[in-house]
C-alpha positions as MATLAB code, in Angstrom:
seq = 'MNIEAKYKEESDYIRNEVDKIIQNLSTQIGPKYLSIPYKFLFESGGKRIRPIITYLCAGIFDPKPIKFVKSAVSIELLHNFTLVHDDIMDKSPLRRGRQTIHTKWDDSTAILLGDTILAFAYDLLDENINVYKEFNLGLKNVCLGQAYDVEYNNNDKVEIEEYIEM';
ca = [
     110.931  109.796  116.311;
     114.479  108.965  115.222;
     115.223  107.196  111.926;
     115.974  103.820  113.559;
     112.690  103.817  115.478;
     110.822  104.856  112.329;
     112.493  102.034  110.337;
     111.624   99.486  113.040;
     108.015  100.669  113.127;
     107.706  100.530  109.315;
     109.473   97.173  108.980;
     107.392   95.582  111.765;
     104.237   96.900  110.102;
     105.107   95.560  106.647;
     106.323   92.232  108.085;
     102.948   91.797  109.812;
     101.020   92.745  106.664;
     103.092   90.320  104.569;
     102.596   87.496  107.054;
      98.817   88.113  107.088;
      98.626   87.840  103.306;
     100.852   84.737  103.234;
      98.703   83.080  105.913;
      95.526   84.052  104.063;
      96.788   82.363  100.908;
      96.803   79.032  102.721;
      93.004   79.150  102.728;
      93.086   79.042   98.907;
      94.822   75.664   98.954;
      92.133   73.001   99.238;
      94.075   69.749   99.342;
      95.836   69.068  102.634;
      98.538   67.484  100.457;
      99.673   71.068   99.775;
      98.089   73.200  102.495;
      99.976   71.468  105.306;
     103.428   71.788  103.644;
     102.572   75.413  102.742;
     101.808   76.250  106.373;
     104.940   74.390  107.492;
     107.084   76.371  105.043;
     105.869   79.755  106.204;
     105.248   79.122  109.923;
     108.909   79.671  110.716;
     108.470   83.289  109.649;
     111.527   84.960  108.260;
     113.044   88.405  108.175;
     110.919   89.425  105.164;
     113.750   91.650  103.980;
     112.645   91.540  100.327;
     109.132   92.844  100.915;
     110.412   95.431  103.403;
     112.867   96.760  100.824;
     110.144   96.725   98.148;
     107.801   98.644  100.434;
     110.429  101.202  101.453;
     111.474  101.756   97.836;
     107.834  102.200   96.809;
     107.580  104.845   99.531;
     110.249  106.871   97.774;
     107.986  107.227   94.735;
     104.537  107.121   96.298;
     103.319  108.671   99.555;
     101.051  105.654  100.147;
     103.280  102.603   99.636;
     100.744  100.290  101.312;
      99.112   99.812   97.909;
     102.297   97.982   96.872;
     102.200   95.472   99.720;
     100.811   92.718   97.473;
     103.646   93.220   95.009;
     106.037   93.100   97.951;
     104.509   89.752   98.967;
     105.026   88.559   95.370;
     108.756   89.114   95.781;
     108.744   87.104   99.024;
     106.771   84.291   97.420;
     109.127   84.215   94.430;
     112.045   83.908   96.838;
     110.412   81.009   98.695;
     109.514   79.285   95.429;
     113.193   79.355   94.468;
     114.240   78.010   97.879;
     111.847   75.048   97.698;
     113.091   74.105   94.229;
     116.742   74.807   95.095;
     116.518   72.476   98.099;
     115.361   69.660   95.814;
     118.141   70.272   93.308;
     120.823   70.558   95.985;
     119.339   67.672   97.965;
     119.402   69.908  101.052;
     117.914   68.222  104.112;
     117.603   71.460  106.130;
     116.641   75.082  105.546;
     116.830   77.551  108.434;
     117.390   74.640  110.815;
     114.196   72.827  109.747;
     113.526   69.955  107.407;
     113.086   71.000  103.797;
     109.754   70.318  102.098;
     111.142   67.548   99.871;
     112.741   65.871  102.905;
     109.712   66.106  105.194;
     107.332   65.078  102.404;
     108.752   64.222   98.961;
     110.020   65.772   95.727;
     106.593   65.755   94.066;
     105.034   67.666   96.946;
     107.882   70.174   96.955;
     107.694   70.760   93.192;
     103.936   71.214   93.261;
     104.137   73.469   96.314;
     106.836   75.611   94.701;
     104.772   75.946   91.523;
     101.678   76.882   93.565;
     103.653   79.533   95.441;
     104.853   80.969   92.124;
     101.250   81.096   90.863;
     100.259   83.002   94.023;
     103.129   85.409   93.391;
     101.769   86.207   89.934;
      98.246   86.620   91.319;
      99.429   89.322   93.718;
     101.494   91.345   91.263;
     100.462   94.842   90.316;
      98.632   94.672   86.995;
     101.145   96.956   85.311;
     102.739   95.179   82.321;
     106.172   96.569   83.213;
     105.914   94.984   86.649;
     105.168   91.617   85.034;
     108.093   92.017   82.650;
     110.524   92.869   85.450;
     109.192   90.055   87.621;
     109.624   87.615   84.730;
     113.128   88.906   84.072;
     113.999   88.301   87.724;
     112.516   84.809   87.568;
     114.426   83.966   84.396;
     117.667   85.258   85.893;
     117.181   83.157   89.026;
     116.567   80.064   86.883;
     119.605   80.760   84.700;
     121.731   81.346   87.793;
     120.569   78.022   89.188;
     121.431   76.337   85.883;
     124.939   77.786   86.090;
     125.166   76.562   89.676;
     124.327   73.014   88.557;
     126.687   73.267   85.572;
     129.557   74.588   87.694;
     129.139   71.801   90.254;
     130.777   69.524   87.694;
     133.738   71.854   87.094;
     136.976   71.475   89.005;
     137.588   75.193   88.699;
     135.130   78.046   88.331;
     136.518   81.379   87.178;
     135.553   84.532   89.052;
     133.671   85.841   86.008;
     131.677   82.598   85.832;
     130.850   82.796   89.532;
     129.657   86.370   89.141;
     127.555   85.368   86.109;
     125.992   82.621   88.195;
];
């Protein structure tokens, strides 16, 4: 099997595993107030590039990277959490050609959904303290980058160094 076929096989496999876990999480959301927006958010699928990269990188260090699939899903959930909150802050009506959560429902639903998704992300993380620390560092950096984005929206000119920092 050539490398491209092997990559496609591996990426299709991990994408399917990630989608199964994401769909399964919807059963943990009791109130329809959140379960319906959750399903709406994830029903459009996505490339799942972040979990695929996580899985492939884990395979470099471990011959059985499947045990890292939950951590890979955590990365995908973190990404979606940031998108839901970013859409509120930017007042974006569309994401991937579909209504954003805050537009289809309201800001309160979107905030609560984003926070729930982040909680799920933490639930799925590997229990290694270093994983938690790195995950938290990534989360903090995303939040700080968003803060710079908001701050720079009021500037007439943003320097290249500032843009890179953001």
